[in-house]
C-alpha angles and dihedrals in degrees: 000000000000120000114219121207104027093091141358110294117237139203089262089058092053090047093053094046099043099036107024101039100242114169121229135224130188121241110250094221090050090048090052091050092051088051091052092050089051095049089048094054092047089058099036092052095064113111092359134108108236123172114254095009101071100359136071120259136263111339088357089064086109091069116087117226114213122232095255092061103039096099090044089055090062090054091047092050091055096043096045094050096050087102103122123135138190132055120337117260110256111258099255091058091049090049085051090052094051092047093051090049092049089052091051093053093045089065086077100231102105098074095222129137119273092235087076088064092045092055093046091049090054094047092051093045092045096044095238106155122190122224104260115175122221097231128065116061122104089184097231105107079023121260098333096164103043093041090051089059087054091048089049089065092047089060090052099255134108127034136301134195107237125171090349097309137099108237134167109269094234094058094050091046089054090048093052097038092243123153120215116236123256130222114257105164115318109354093129097053091038091056100047103035105089150055102270097119097052089039093050091049091046094053089057088046090056092049093051093043090057088049093050091047090055092051092048091053090053093045092050090048093051093051088047085055093046094055092042089234128191115262103229100088091069095034124129095236093055099042097044093062086070115074100218111112094206093059094049090048094050091048090048093053090049091055091045091055094042098048096107101031116125093202104068118094131219112228092217092057095055110021105023098047099094091241097105101073092106095043114105098171122033113214094202115059115260087213129012126238114276095257087069108027092046099049094117090049095048099039093038093073089045091056093047092050092050092050093047090046089053092051095050092045093053089047087056093044090054096045132084104252097180139109128254102023113224109212112186090174093066094025094237142110117225123200118208141111110284086137092070111115104209095117092057093038094057094044091051092049088051092046094051090049090051094048091046088055087050090053090048090052089051092048091049092051090046088051089051093054093045097048109077089193091065103039098033092199109070129061118253111291087357089282109184091178132068110313109241095018099054127046108202114192095345094113098052093052089070089056092048094050093045092050095050090048088058088050091054093053093044088056094076100118121255091195091080096039098090117162119188115238140149093073088306089300087114093047096159119029137180105223086211096155094053092048089051094048092048089049087055090053092049089048091050090048093051093054086060093049092049090046087057093048093048093050088053091048089055093052091046092052092050092046088054098039091227103137096106094049096052126098117277090249093050092046092050092052091044092055094044093053093043086062088061097039117026122208110277136195105172121064114268137167107286108190099081093050092050089051093051093050087047092054088048094055087047093053103035112066118193094202092211089132088059087059090047 
């Protein structure tokens, strides 16, 4: 069980809760602090004008709401903003959103009743996932629309996905003995003002980005073995003269994997041995193409981007991204814009650019393997059948190229795509949720591209008979994937094989990035 509220939450906590099924409990001291914050606001608000408690919302904040309607205002806020459209977010993204929102509330600056935390905890622990549509938020007052759909479930309305089926919330609550929250003072506004949807989605993106980076390192290593490359492009000496930590870490991981490979050449054994004076044309390349030789320089920035994104996202997860801020320590309420999603939006844009570049590297490596005129050691399209009659991997290359092209278009930044709305009250917005969702799409696409690349690598290894000479890490992955997709010579339907490898890449994490 993971205790929430006794310290800052980290990526490893999210991972254990979302992917390993760890239960959560709320720290008693943190719960007490949330209650103190709530009790303070209840007393402080008497006789004062406080936004969203006894005023309208957004550009209607100039309108006073009388005491008889203050609690109804909170319900109206939730119901009116349940206006999202598009496909529902997958369960793991919804659960991440709930966890991010819970951790914001637990900072004890939202002034809402502790029962909100208690119900969120139960929903997370029992895998009850609200219907949250993918489209709606502009990321300025936070994720108003997506979080309204989450809040709708907390008041016992809307739909949830429970045990794989969409059901009315009221029915599931009755089945599980759960009680909807009540409005006490500002629970509606305190739930939907904030960045928890974009941040929750962003955390999942970071988890998958790390996994993709690991697979990209391994694919690059296996191709390096296939071409029997020289070892100096990933050497410590070469990479340490650059000051970028990401580059040095990628090269270090490549050296670690390749340490026991029998396929890597030492340049001093072949080109520095004084036996090449009479050679005019070298059969083996003196230097590899950039998609192999520059892997540390290409994937290094990807690693640095992922790690910086992780830091920024968890600064956000452990922040109060609400408005106004209820400060029971100084006995005051502060109005401002902590709900603005620019930090998350910018990191998601940077991440999708980085992962797009990773997919571009995979596509170029794939092209190198498929083009016999480039690699000069494999048949066209790594065709293990009869040339002319069979087509090998030709068909799947089209899919890889098409998918990478989509990634390139999706990489247009949302961070600078502000559109004024809300009667010009929200005159500059982050589009953080859109940025996070587009990054999710880029990541999903990249799994497909890497699956195609890995399938091609399998065929190339079999053609050359290199399995026994590969590093133990490469050999293990080769054998595992060959269990899923056997060697083929005759043409066969490919899409299910690609899907099976894609699923394997999703589910089997190499954890290289944890060592980096």
